[in-house]
A tleap script that builds the chain and sets N, CA, C and O, in Angstrom:
source leaprc.protein.ff14SB
mol = sequence {
  NMET LYS ALA VAL VAL LYS SER ARG ALA ASN
  ILE VAL PRO ASP ALA CYS PRO CYS GLY TRP
  SER GLN ARG ILE VAL THR LYS ASP ASP GLY
  ALA SER VAL SER PHE HIE VAL VAL THR ILE
  LYS THR ASP SER GLU VAL HIE TYR HIE LYS
  LYS MET THR GLU ILE TYR TYR ILE LEU LYS
  GLY ASN GLY SER ILE TYR LEU ASP GLY GLU
  ILE THR PRO ILE SER GLU GLY SER THR ILE
  ILE ILE PRO PRO GLY VAL ARG HIE ARG ALA
  ILE GLY GLU LEU GLU LEU ILE ASN VAL VAL
  SER PRO PRO PHE ASP PRO SER ASP GLU TYR
  PHE ASP GLY CGLU
}
set mol.1.N position { -59.721 -49.891 -33.820 }
set mol.1.CA position { -58.687 -49.211 -33.058 }
set mol.1.C position { -57.480 -48.993 -33.960 }
set mol.1.O position { -57.088 -49.883 -34.715 }
set mol.2.N position { -56.901 -47.813 -33.878 }
set mol.2.CA position { -55.691 -47.539 -34.658 }
set mol.2.C position { -54.459 -47.722 -33.776 }
set mol.2.O position { -54.567 -47.714 -32.550 }
set mol.3.N position { -53.314 -47.882 -34.383 }
set mol.3.CA position { -52.051 -48.037 -33.657 }
set mol.3.C position { -51.731 -46.745 -32.914 }
set mol.3.O position { -52.041 -45.648 -33.380 }
set mol.4.N position { -51.101 -46.898 -31.739 }
set mol.4.CA position { -50.748 -45.756 -30.889 }
set mol.4.C position { -49.299 -45.930 -30.447 }
set mol.4.O position { -48.886 -47.035 -30.094 }
set mol.5.N position { -48.532 -44.858 -30.463 }
set mol.5.CA position { -47.171 -44.864 -29.940 }
set mol.5.C position { -47.074 -43.758 -28.895 }
set mol.5.O position { -47.411 -42.605 -29.166 }
set mol.6.N position { -46.610 -44.118 -27.697 }
set mol.6.CA position { -46.450 -43.143 -26.620 }
set mol.6.C position { -45.087 -43.318 -25.979 }
set mol.6.O position { -44.497 -44.396 -26.051 }
set mol.7.N position { -44.585 -42.266 -25.355 }
set mol.7.CA position { -43.326 -42.315 -24.633 }
set mol.7.C position { -43.577 -42.037 -23.160 }
set mol.7.O position { -44.262 -41.074 -22.815 }
set mol.8.N position { -43.030 -42.868 -22.301 }
set mol.8.CA position { -43.150 -42.654 -20.853 }
set mol.8.C position { -42.619 -41.280 -20.464 }
set mol.8.O position { -43.118 -40.669 -19.519 }
set mol.9.N position { -41.621 -40.792 -21.175 }
set mol.9.CA position { -41.013 -39.496 -20.864 }
set mol.9.C position { -42.013 -38.349 -20.974 }
set mol.9.O position { -41.806 -37.290 -20.382 }
set mol.10.N position { -43.094 -38.549 -21.726 }
set mol.10.CA position { -44.097 -37.503 -21.930 }
set mol.10.C position { -45.318 -37.643 -21.028 }
set mol.10.O position { -46.264 -36.865 -21.154 }
set mol.11.N position { -45.318 -38.617 -20.121 }
set mol.11.CA position { -46.475 -38.875 -19.266 }
set mol.11.C position { -46.192 -38.336 -17.868 }
set mol.11.O position { -45.248 -38.775 -17.211 }
set mol.12.N position { -47.001 -37.394 -17.418 }
set mol.12.CA position { -46.854 -36.818 -16.082 }
set mol.12.C position { -47.454 -37.799 -15.069 }
set mol.12.O position { -48.595 -38.231 -15.237 }
set mol.13.N position { -46.702 -38.158 -14.018 }
set mol.13.CA position { -47.239 -39.084 -13.011 }
set mol.13.C position { -48.425 -38.501 -12.250 }
set mol.13.O position { -48.463 -37.310 -11.941 }
set mol.14.N position { -49.397 -39.373 -11.955 }
set mol.14.CA position { -50.554 -39.015 -11.133 }
set mol.14.C position { -50.390 -39.660 -9.770 }
set mol.14.O position { -49.882 -40.776 -9.670 }
set mol.15.N position { -50.818 -38.961 -8.708 }
set mol.15.CA position { -50.841 -39.555 -7.375 }
set mol.15.C position { -51.891 -40.662 -7.359 }
set mol.15.O position { -52.951 -40.535 -7.972 }
set mol.16.N position { -51.584 -41.747 -6.652 }
set mol.16.CA position { -52.506 -42.867 -6.510 }
set mol.16.C position { -52.290 -43.475 -5.125 }
set mol.16.O position { -51.327 -43.113 -4.449 }
set mol.17.N position { -53.166 -44.397 -4.678 }
set mol.17.CA position { -52.999 -44.991 -3.345 }
set mol.17.C position { -51.660 -45.694 -3.160 }
set mol.17.O position { -51.200 -45.880 -2.033 }
set mol.18.N position { -51.036 -46.082 -4.267 }
set mol.18.CA position { -49.763 -46.805 -4.196 }
set mol.18.C position { -48.555 -45.874 -4.205 }
set mol.18.O position { -47.482 -46.251 -3.733 }
set mol.19.N position { -48.713 -44.688 -4.725 }
set mol.19.CA position { -47.596 -43.761 -4.858 }
set mol.19.C position { -47.822 -42.852 -6.050 }
set mol.19.O position { -48.632 -41.927 -6.000 }
set mol.20.N position { -47.085 -43.131 -7.137 }
set mol.20.CA position { -47.192 -42.341 -8.366 }
set mol.20.C position { -47.352 -43.272 -9.549 }
set mol.20.O position { -46.626 -44.259 -9.669 }
set mol.21.N position { -48.296 -42.967 -10.424 }
set mol.21.CA position { -48.575 -43.808 -11.578 }
set mol.21.C position { -48.452 -43.011 -12.864 }
set mol.21.O position { -49.068 -41.957 -13.018 }
set mol.22.N position { -47.650 -43.526 -13.782 }
set mol.22.CA position { -47.600 -42.970 -15.127 }
set mol.22.C position { -48.540 -43.832 -15.967 }
set mol.22.O position { -48.193 -44.949 -16.352 }
set mol.23.N position { -49.711 -43.314 -16.240 }
set mol.23.CA position { -50.748 -44.054 -16.968 }
set mol.23.C position { -50.497 -43.881 -18.458 }
set mol.23.O position { -50.988 -42.944 -19.087 }
set mol.24.N position { -49.724 -44.804 -19.003 }
set mol.24.CA position { -49.239 -44.678 -20.367 }
set mol.24.C position { -50.326 -45.051 -21.376 }
set mol.24.O position { -50.593 -44.288 -22.304 }
set mol.25.N position { -50.949 -46.206 -21.203 }
set mol.25.CA position { -52.068 -46.616 -22.053 }
set mol.25.C position { -53.322 -46.567 -21.184 }
set mol.25.O position { -53.374 -47.195 -20.126 }
set mol.26.N position { -54.328 -45.822 -21.630 }
set mol.26.CA position { -55.565 -45.660 -20.873 }
set mol.26.C position { -56.762 -46.071 -21.726 }
set mol.26.O position { -56.618 -46.374 -22.910 }
set mol.27.N position { -57.938 -46.079 -21.112 }
set mol.27.CA position { -59.146 -46.450 -21.857 }
set mol.27.C position { -59.361 -45.516 -23.048 }
set mol.27.O position { -59.988 -45.913 -24.031 }
set mol.28.N position { -58.856 -44.294 -22.979 }
set mol.28.CA position { -58.984 -43.355 -24.092 }
set mol.28.C position { -58.229 -43.800 -25.338 }
set mol.28.O position { -58.504 -43.318 -26.437 }
set mol.29.N position { -57.277 -44.718 -25.171 }
set mol.29.CA position { -56.515 -45.231 -26.315 }
set mol.29.C position { -57.255 -46.349 -27.043 }
set mol.29.O position { -56.833 -46.771 -28.120 }
set mol.30.N position { -58.364 -46.836 -26.459 }
set mol.30.CA position { -59.173 -47.858 -27.118 }
set mol.30.C position { -58.703 -49.283 -26.903 }
set mol.30.O position { -59.258 -50.205 -27.502 }
set mol.31.N position { -57.702 -49.490 -26.069 }
set mol.31.CA position { -57.201 -50.842 -25.806 }
set mol.31.C position { -58.111 -51.534 -24.789 }
set mol.31.O position { -58.863 -50.872 -24.075 }
set mol.32.N position { -58.042 -52.861 -24.725 }
set mol.32.CA position { -58.869 -53.626 -23.782 }
set mol.32.C position { -58.253 -53.673 -22.385 }
set mol.32.O position { -58.879 -54.176 -21.453 }
set mol.33.N position { -57.036 -53.157 -22.230 }
set mol.33.CA position { -56.354 -53.064 -20.939 }
set mol.33.C position { -55.710 -51.689 -20.834 }
set mol.33.O position { -55.578 -50.980 -21.832 }
set mol.34.N position { -55.312 -51.318 -19.629 }
set mol.34.CA position { -54.470 -50.136 -19.478 }
set mol.34.C position { -53.101 -50.592 -18.995 }
set mol.34.O position { -52.952 -51.699 -18.478 }
set mol.35.N position { -52.104 -49.731 -19.167 }
set mol.35.CA position { -50.706 -50.062 -18.888 }
set mol.35.C position { -50.103 -48.878 -18.161 }
set mol.35.O position { -50.057 -47.767 -18.691 }
set mol.36.N position { -49.636 -49.122 -16.933 }
set mol.36.CA position { -49.065 -48.052 -16.109 }
set mol.36.C position { -47.691 -48.476 -15.608 }
set mol.36.O position { -47.418 -49.667 -15.455 }
set mol.37.N position { -46.832 -47.501 -15.354 }
set mol.37.CA position { -45.609 -47.723 -14.600 }
set mol.37.C position { -45.820 -47.012 -13.270 }
set mol.37.O position { -46.096 -45.813 -13.234 }
set mol.38.N position { -45.688 -47.762 -12.171 }
set mol.38.CA position { -46.013 -47.245 -10.845 }
set mol.38.C position { -44.769 -47.243 -9.965 }
set mol.38.O position { -44.036 -48.230 -9.905 }
set mol.39.N position { -44.542 -46.135 -9.292 }
set mol.39.CA position { -43.506 -46.029 -8.276 }
set mol.39.C position { -44.210 -46.098 -6.931 }
set mol.39.O position { -45.030 -45.237 -6.609 }
set mol.40.N position { -43.892 -47.119 -6.146 }
set mol.40.CA position { -44.565 -47.370 -4.873 }
set mol.40.C position { -44.002 -46.449 -3.802 }
set mol.40.O position { -42.788 -46.275 -3.697 }
set mol.41.N position { -44.894 -45.858 -3.004 }
set mol.41.CA position { -44.463 -45.101 -1.832 }
set mol.41.C position { -44.486 -46.047 -0.635 }
set mol.41.O position { -45.259 -47.006 -0.620 }
set mol.42.N position { -43.675 -45.797 0.337 }
set mol.42.CA position { -43.542 -46.730 1.464 }
set mol.42.C position { -44.820 -46.861 2.272 }
set mol.42.O position { -45.034 -47.886 2.919 }
set mol.43.N position { -45.678 -45.839 2.250 }
set mol.43.CA position { -46.922 -45.919 3.016 }
set mol.43.C position { -48.132 -46.072 2.085 }
set mol.43.O position { -49.160 -45.425 2.284 }
set mol.44.N position { -48.001 -46.921 1.082 }
set mol.44.CA position { -49.107 -47.148 0.156 }
set mol.44.C position { -50.338 -47.634 0.921 }
set mol.44.O position { -50.216 -48.242 1.984 }
set mol.45.N position { -51.512 -47.364 0.376 }
set mol.45.CA position { -52.762 -47.631 1.073 }
set mol.45.C position { -53.406 -48.943 0.626 }
set mol.45.O position { -53.409 -49.273 -0.560 }
set mol.46.N position { -53.953 -49.689 1.595 }
set mol.46.CA position { -54.718 -50.890 1.264 }
set mol.46.C position { -55.992 -50.443 0.546 }
set mol.46.O position { -56.701 -49.551 1.011 }
set mol.47.N position { -56.265 -51.071 -0.584 }
set mol.47.CA position { -57.457 -50.754 -1.362 }
set mol.47.C position { -57.866 -51.982 -2.159 }
set mol.47.O position { -57.172 -52.999 -2.155 }
set mol.48.N position { -58.997 -51.878 -2.839 }
set mol.48.CA position { -59.449 -52.980 -3.692 }
set mol.48.C position { -60.300 -52.417 -4.823 }
set mol.48.O position { -60.664 -51.241 -4.829 }
set mol.49.N position { -60.601 -53.275 -5.765 }
set mol.49.CA position { -61.416 -52.917 -6.922 }
set mol.49.C position { -62.533 -53.942 -7.047 }
set mol.49.O position { -62.330 -55.118 -6.746 }
set mol.50.N position { -63.690 -53.515 -7.481 }
set mol.50.CA position { -64.818 -54.432 -7.638 }
set mol.50.C position { -64.865 -55.044 -9.034 }
set mol.50.O position { -65.414 -56.132 -9.212 }
set mol.51.N position { -64.292 -54.354 -10.033 }
set mol.51.CA position { -64.364 -54.818 -11.422 }
set mol.51.C position { -63.001 -55.136 -12.034 }
set mol.51.O position { -62.890 -56.038 -12.865 }
set mol.52.N position { -61.983 -54.416 -11.636 }
set mol.52.CA position { -60.688 -54.506 -12.320 }
set mol.52.C position { -59.817 -55.628 -11.762 }
set mol.52.O position { -59.774 -55.860 -10.554 }
set mol.53.N position { -59.131 -56.312 -12.661 }
set mol.53.CA position { -58.040 -57.226 -12.325 }
set mol.53.C position { -56.747 -56.488 -12.626 }
set mol.53.O position { -56.619 -55.848 -13.670 }
set mol.54.N position { -55.775 -56.579 -11.699 }
set mol.54.CA position { -54.473 -55.951 -11.918 }
set mol.54.C position { -53.394 -57.023 -11.992 }
set mol.54.O position { -53.440 -58.020 -11.272 }
set mol.55.N position { -52.437 -56.806 -12.862 }
set mol.55.CA position { -51.248 -57.661 -12.928 }
set mol.55.C position { -50.049 -56.755 -12.701 }
set mol.55.O position { -49.801 -55.827 -13.471 }
set mol.56.N position { -49.305 -57.037 -11.632 }
set mol.56.CA position { -48.081 -56.294 -11.329 }
set mol.56.C position { -46.887 -57.108 -11.814 }
set mol.56.O position { -46.827 -58.319 -11.604 }
set mol.57.N position { -45.947 -56.443 -12.457 }
set mol.57.CA position { -44.642 -57.032 -12.779 }
set mol.57.C position { -43.592 -56.109 -12.174 }
set mol.57.O position { -43.515 -54.936 -12.542 }
set mol.58.N position { -42.789 -56.620 -11.255 }
set mol.58.CA position { -41.824 -55.791 -10.536 }
set mol.58.C position { -40.595 -55.543 -11.409 }
set mol.58.O position { -39.890 -56.474 -11.798 }
set mol.59.N position { -40.356 -54.261 -11.709 }
set mol.59.CA position { -39.196 -53.858 -12.511 }
set mol.59.C position { -37.953 -53.648 -11.652 }
set mol.59.O position { -36.859 -54.087 -12.008 }
set mol.60.N position { -38.132 -52.970 -10.514 }
set mol.60.CA position { -36.998 -52.611 -9.653 }
set mol.60.C position { -37.408 -52.738 -8.195 }
set mol.60.O position { -38.557 -52.490 -7.828 }
set mol.61.N position { -36.445 -53.130 -7.376 }
set mol.61.CA position { -36.627 -53.102 -5.936 }
set mol.61.C position { -37.007 -54.432 -5.315 }
set mol.61.O position { -37.246 -55.428 -5.998 }
set mol.62.N position { -37.052 -54.406 -3.998 }
set mol.62.CA position { -37.452 -55.556 -3.185 }
set mol.62.C position { -38.458 -55.061 -2.170 }
set mol.62.O position { -38.388 -53.918 -1.720 }
set mol.63.N position { -39.384 -55.912 -1.814 }
set mol.63.CA position { -40.385 -55.531 -0.833 }
set mol.63.C position { -41.329 -56.675 -0.573 }
set mol.63.O position { -40.936 -57.842 -0.569 }
set mol.64.N position { -42.583 -56.326 -0.357 }
set mol.64.CA position { -43.619 -57.315 -0.060 }
set mol.64.C position { -44.906 -56.890 -0.741 }
set mol.64.O position { -45.064 -55.742 -1.155 }
set mol.65.N position { -45.827 -57.849 -0.849 }
set mol.65.CA position { -47.166 -57.559 -1.323 }
set mol.65.C position { -48.152 -58.040 -0.273 }
set mol.65.O position { -48.077 -59.181 0.184 }
set mol.66.N position { -49.066 -57.175 0.104 }
set mol.66.CA position { -50.145 -57.504 1.039 }
set mol.66.C position { -51.353 -57.890 0.192 }
set mol.66.O position { -51.827 -57.093 -0.618 }
set mol.67.N position { -51.852 -59.111 0.378 }
set mol.67.CA position { -53.024 -59.599 -0.348 }
set mol.67.C position { -53.988 -60.226 0.654 }
set mol.67.O position { -53.719 -61.307 1.179 }
set mol.68.N position { -55.097 -59.563 0.921 }
set mol.68.CA position { -56.116 -60.065 1.852 }
set mol.68.C position { -55.521 -60.559 3.173 }
set mol.68.O position { -55.863 -61.644 3.644 }
set mol.69.N position { -54.638 -59.766 3.761 }
set mol.69.CA position { -54.103 -60.080 5.081 }
set mol.69.C position { -52.818 -60.883 5.084 }
set mol.69.O position { -52.182 -61.007 6.131 }
set mol.70.N position { -52.413 -61.435 3.944 }
set mol.70.CA position { -51.154 -62.192 3.865 }
set mol.70.C position { -50.087 -61.329 3.215 }
set mol.70.O position { -50.353 -60.619 2.245 }
set mol.71.N position { -48.876 -61.394 3.756 }
set mol.71.CA position { -47.754 -60.628 3.208 }
set mol.71.C position { -46.747 -61.602 2.629 }
set mol.71.O position { -46.306 -62.532 3.305 }
set mol.72.N position { -46.381 -61.378 1.352 }
set mol.72.CA position { -45.466 -62.251 0.629 }
set mol.72.C position { -44.307 -61.415 0.101 }
set mol.72.O position { -44.539 -60.342 -0.457 }
set mol.73.N position { -43.056 -61.877 0.260 }
set mol.73.CA position { -41.916 -61.138 -0.300 }
set mol.73.C position { -41.979 -61.109 -1.830 }
set mol.73.O position { -42.396 -62.076 -2.467 }
set mol.74.N position { -41.557 -59.979 -2.402 }
set mol.74.CA position { -41.467 -59.833 -3.854 }
set mol.74.C position { -40.169 -59.114 -4.198 }
set mol.74.O position { -39.599 -58.402 -3.371 }
set mol.75.N position { -39.712 -59.309 -5.430 }
set mol.75.CA position { -38.486 -58.658 -5.893 }
set mol.75.C position { -38.551 -58.541 -7.410 }
set mol.75.O position { -39.525 -58.960 -8.034 }
set mol.76.N position { -37.497 -57.964 -8.000 }
set mol.76.CA position { -37.439 -57.815 -9.451 }
set mol.76.C position { -37.813 -59.129 -10.124 }
set mol.76.O position { -37.303 -60.190 -9.767 }
set mol.77.N position { -38.716 -59.043 -11.108 }
set mol.77.CA position { -39.134 -60.222 -11.854 }
set mol.77.C position { -40.364 -60.908 -11.286 }
set mol.77.O position { -40.931 -61.781 -11.942 }
set mol.78.N position { -40.798 -60.532 -10.069 }
set mol.78.CA position { -42.024 -61.110 -9.503 }
set mol.78.C position { -43.234 -60.619 -10.293 }
set mol.78.O position { -43.268 -59.479 -10.755 }
set mol.79.N position { -44.218 -61.488 -10.437 }
set mol.79.CA position { -45.485 -61.142 -11.070 }
set mol.79.C position { -46.610 -61.476 -10.100 }
set mol.79.O position { -46.616 -62.555 -9.507 }
set mol.80.N position { -47.552 -60.569 -9.933 }
set mol.80.CA position { -48.662 -60.749 -9.004 }
set mol.80.C position { -49.954 -60.486 -9.762 }
set mol.80.O position { -50.089 -59.456 -10.423 }
set mol.81.N position { -50.905 -61.412 -9.671 }
set mol.81.CA position { -52.228 -61.232 -10.265 }
set mol.81.C position { -53.192 -60.929 -9.125 }
set mol.81.O position { -53.293 -61.695 -8.166 }
set mol.82.N position { -53.897 -59.810 -9.235 }
set mol.82.CA position { -54.795 -59.351 -8.168 }
set mol.82.C position { -56.218 -59.283 -8.731 }
set mol.82.O position { -56.564 -58.331 -9.430 }
set mol.83.N position { -57.046 -60.295 -8.425 }
set mol.83.CA position { -58.426 -60.289 -8.924 }
set mol.83.C position { -59.283 -59.252 -8.212 }
set mol.83.O position { -58.893 -58.744 -7.160 }
set mol.84.N position { -60.445 -58.932 -8.773 }
set mol.84.CA position { -61.367 -58.013 -8.106 }
set mol.84.C position { -61.694 -58.499 -6.693 }
set mol.84.O position { -61.815 -59.699 -6.448 }
set mol.85.N position { -61.835 -57.550 -5.773 }
set mol.85.CA position { -62.217 -57.855 -4.401 }
set mol.85.C position { -61.074 -58.132 -3.458 }
set mol.85.O position { -61.277 -58.155 -2.244 }
set mol.86.N position { -59.865 -58.348 -3.978 }
set mol.86.CA position { -58.712 -58.646 -3.124 }
set mol.86.C position { -58.128 -57.333 -2.609 }
set mol.86.O position { -57.719 -56.473 -3.389 }
set mol.87.N position { -58.096 -57.195 -1.287 }
set mol.87.CA position { -57.487 -56.011 -0.679 }
set mol.87.C position { -55.976 -56.144 -0.816 }
set mol.87.O position { -55.404 -57.192 -0.514 }
set mol.88.N position { -55.334 -55.067 -1.277 }
set mol.88.CA position { -53.910 -55.185 -1.597 }
set mol.88.C position { -53.175 -53.872 -1.404 }
set mol.88.O position { -53.756 -52.787 -1.396 }
set mol.89.N position { -51.865 -54.027 -1.249 }
set mol.89.CA position { -50.925 -52.909 -1.270 }
set mol.89.C position { -49.538 -53.482 -1.458 }
set mol.89.O position { -49.229 -54.558 -0.945 }
set mol.90.N position { -48.702 -52.767 -2.191 }
set mol.90.CA position { -47.292 -53.118 -2.314 }
set mol.90.C position { -46.541 -52.370 -1.212 }
set mol.90.O position { -46.892 -51.244 -0.860 }
set mol.91.N position { -45.506 -53.013 -0.677 }
set mol.91.CA position { -44.750 -52.462 0.440 }
set mol.91.C position { -43.273 -52.437 0.056 }
set mol.91.O position { -42.727 -53.455 -0.368 }
set mol.92.N position { -42.628 -51.290 0.199 }
set mol.92.CA position { -41.208 -51.178 -0.109 }
set mol.92.C position { -40.968 -50.160 -1.203 }
set mol.92.O position { -41.908 -49.571 -1.737 }
set mol.93.N position { -39.713 -49.959 -1.530 }
set mol.93.CA position { -39.357 -49.061 -2.613 }
set mol.93.C position { -39.301 -49.884 -3.878 }
set mol.93.O position { -38.334 -50.604 -4.128 }
set mol.94.N position { -40.348 -49.770 -4.673 }
set mol.94.CA position { -40.530 -50.614 -5.850 }
set mol.94.C position { -40.949 -49.772 -7.048 }
set mol.94.O position { -41.568 -48.718 -6.905 }
set mol.95.N position { -40.597 -50.262 -8.229 }
set mol.95.CA position { -41.148 -49.735 -9.469 }
set mol.95.C position { -41.726 -50.930 -10.200 }
set mol.95.O position { -41.080 -51.971 -10.316 }
set mol.96.N position { -42.957 -50.775 -10.699 }
set mol.96.CA position { -43.616 -51.909 -11.324 }
set mol.96.C position { -44.434 -51.496 -12.527 }
set mol.96.O position { -44.827 -50.339 -12.674 }
set mol.97.N position { -44.681 -52.477 -13.390 }
set mol.97.CA position { -45.638 -52.327 -14.471 }
set mol.97.C position { -46.965 -52.840 -13.935 }
set mol.97.O position { -47.012 -53.886 -13.288 }
set mol.98.N position { -48.030 -52.118 -14.197 }
set mol.98.CA position { -49.374 -52.521 -13.798 }
set mol.98.C position { -50.236 -52.594 -15.053 }
set mol.98.O position { -50.475 -51.582 -15.712 }
set mol.99.N position { -50.699 -53.801 -15.377 }
set mol.99.CA position { -51.630 -54.000 -16.485 }
set mol.99.C position { -53.003 -54.206 -15.860 }
set mol.99.O position { -53.170 -55.065 -14.994 }
set mol.100.N position { -53.981 -53.425 -16.291 }
set mol.100.CA position { -55.302 -53.421 -15.661 }
set mol.100.C position { -56.366 -53.787 -16.697 }
set mol.100.O position { -56.393 -53.237 -17.798 }
set mol.101.N position { -57.251 -54.737 -16.319 }
set mol.101.CA position { -58.336 -55.163 -17.189 }
set mol.101.C position { -59.633 -55.245 -16.388 }
set mol.101.O position { -59.648 -55.866 -15.326 }
set mol.102.N position { -60.713 -54.643 -16.860 }
set mol.102.CA position { -60.761 -53.691 -17.965 }
set mol.102.C position { -59.890 -52.480 -17.649 }
set mol.102.O position { -59.384 -52.364 -16.533 }
set mol.103.N position { -59.706 -51.578 -18.610 }
set mol.103.CA position { -58.821 -50.440 -18.373 }
set mol.103.C position { -59.153 -49.687 -17.081 }
set mol.103.O position { -60.306 -49.625 -16.653 }
set mol.104.N position { -58.115 -49.121 -16.478 }
set mol.104.CA position { -58.239 -48.429 -15.201 }
set mol.104.C position { -59.382 -47.421 -15.206 }
set mol.104.O position { -59.559 -46.651 -16.151 }
set mol.105.N position { -60.153 -47.449 -14.118 }
set mol.105.CA position { -61.252 -46.521 -13.901 }
set mol.105.C position { -61.166 -46.064 -12.444 }
set mol.105.O position { -61.363 -46.878 -11.542 }
set mol.106.N position { -60.878 -44.792 -12.188 }
set mol.106.CA position { -60.706 -44.332 -10.808 }
set mol.106.C position { -61.956 -44.516 -9.945 }
set mol.106.O position { -61.851 -44.525 -8.719 }
set mol.107.N position { -63.120 -44.659 -10.548 }
set mol.107.CA position { -64.340 -44.861 -9.755 }
set mol.107.C position { -64.426 -46.285 -9.197 }
set mol.107.O position { -65.303 -46.576 -8.383 }
set mol.108.N position { -63.518 -47.177 -9.629 }
set mol.108.CA position { -63.493 -48.564 -9.135 }
set mol.108.C position { -62.334 -48.760 -8.158 }
set mol.108.O position { -61.666 -49.794 -8.179 }
set mol.109.N position { -62.103 -47.776 -7.313 }
set mol.109.CA position { -61.055 -47.834 -6.300 }
set mol.109.C position { -61.721 -47.629 -4.945 }
set mol.109.O position { -62.325 -46.585 -4.698 }
set mol.110.N position { -61.611 -48.638 -4.056 }
set mol.110.CA position { -62.340 -48.617 -2.793 }
set mol.110.C position { -61.386 -48.822 -1.622 }
set mol.110.O position { -60.347 -49.471 -1.745 }
set mol.111.N position { -61.771 -48.249 -0.487 }
set mol.111.CA position { -60.998 -48.362 0.753 }
set mol.111.C position { -61.958 -48.847 1.828 }
set mol.111.O position { -63.128 -48.463 1.834 }
set mol.112.N position { -61.476 -49.688 2.739 }
set mol.112.CA position { -62.325 -50.151 3.829 }
set mol.112.C position { -62.834 -48.952 4.607 }
set mol.112.O position { -62.104 -47.986 4.829 }
set mol.113.N position { -64.074 -49.019 5.013 }
set mol.113.CA position { -64.670 -47.915 5.748 }
set mol.113.C position { -65.425 -46.938 4.879 }
set mol.113.O position { -66.060 -46.013 5.385 }
set mol.114.N position { -65.362 -47.136 3.560 }
set mol.114.CA position { -66.117 -46.234 2.667 }
set mol.114.C position { -67.521 -46.766 2.458 }
set mol.114.O position { -68.312 -46.153 1.741 }
savepdb mol mol.pdb
quit
């Protein structure tokens, strides 16, 4: 793998179940994880992954995290580890870093009822 330098300013946000994600480091970069900055929408959707582990680090805002039916308050500086299979959603006006291992794969995003 060669070194890569990217700027968030050059990354167009993609819609996601949580809101908007700037997928800065992706599997195409050859890293063992992906790195996103996510802006949470207030009506984010409960979803889960079968393979991916996500680590959220809250950059801005206050809110809650829904994890398998439990809601826990979160704020700037909170870190949340979400293993595969855990149904989750962030609640509130938040901006967070999302580190995903293995790198994010949209085919590993599931919703109840699918």
